[in-house]
C-alpha positions, 0 to 999 in steps of 0.5 A: 480488535481495537486499533490504537491511533495517534493524530498529528496535525498543527491545524486545530480544525483539522485535529478536531475533525479527525478526532470526531471521525475517529470517535465515530469508528467503533474499532478505533481508539484515540491515544492523543491528538498532537499539534506538534511532530516533536510531541508525537515522537515523545509519545511514540517512544513510550507507547506503541501505536497501531495507526498514525494519522499524519499531516505533512506540512507542519512547523519544526519538521514535516510529517515526511521527515517524522516518518523517515525518522521513526525506527519502528513505524506504525501504519500511516495514513497521510493527511494533507492539502498537497497532492504532490507528496503522494508518490513519496508517500507510496515510497514510504509504504503508507497505507493511504493518502487523504487530501484535505478537505477529508470526507468521512466516507473517504476517511472510512475507506482508508481506515478499513484498509488498515483494519483489513491488514491488521486482521488478515490471517497469515496467507501465502501463495501455494501451488500443488505439491508445494512447487517453488517455480511456476509451472507453464501448464498451470494457469493459476495459483491458489491463495491461502486466505485463513482456512480457505484457498482461493484460485487466482488465474494468471490472466485475471491479475492486473497488477500486484502491490507490495506494502511491507509484509503484505501483498495486494493482488489486484484482479479484474474481479477483486483485490486479495490481501495476503501476508507475504513479501512481494519478492516471494510472490514474484518468484511464483509468477511466470516471467513471460506474463509479469514484469516488475517496474517498481520495488512495490509493484509488479504488473501483468504485461497484457493488462498495460494500457498506456506507458507515458512519462515514467508511468504505466496506466492499467485501467484507472490505476497509474503506477510509477516506474522506478529508476531501479527497474527503468532500464529493464522495462525500457529494454522490454518495451523496445523489444516488443515495440512495433517497428 
């Protein structure tokens, strides 16, 4: 499957580098390398694109403003020299966030994420007898992945990440990507073991290592606590805090 892509960056050297990188990946097909966000908007209005490589700091409008203005969004990989935009990028459901200077290895990992999501067969969380509520005596679920059913134990899950119609289950052993809404999965998870801390994240209570300044640390992953879920999470931590 070929993935059509558009590069948007006002820096000629950055456009040239990204163009070279795209040409090295057999399944990427470059539609255009644009120097202006306004040029990109015109192209996107006329031609559907699977993937957008988008710089943030540009004249006329920023990449973030462009992304917010699009009614029908392709998958997006942000490319920038400024790390302070990372959280906003996650809020806008971007696939990845590449900090300049971008190496080809890091570029390839980002586009592999896109390829995986575009080529993942529809998958869903299923339980025996099509149960819609968690069974306390059942310590696992089966994840349907194409023609396979993969067993995922509750105790192996570290956190779950939602991105548009996809869910990534981060376990101790692997990451499993399924085509499903986070809300649907949340209804399957036992409430005593998992807590939602962000519109894009559910974490396993047992996996939390550190809570600090509006963030949760699980292993090497740092996950933000959003305002929407802050009070409920604080009530939970207060209830379980050692006196």
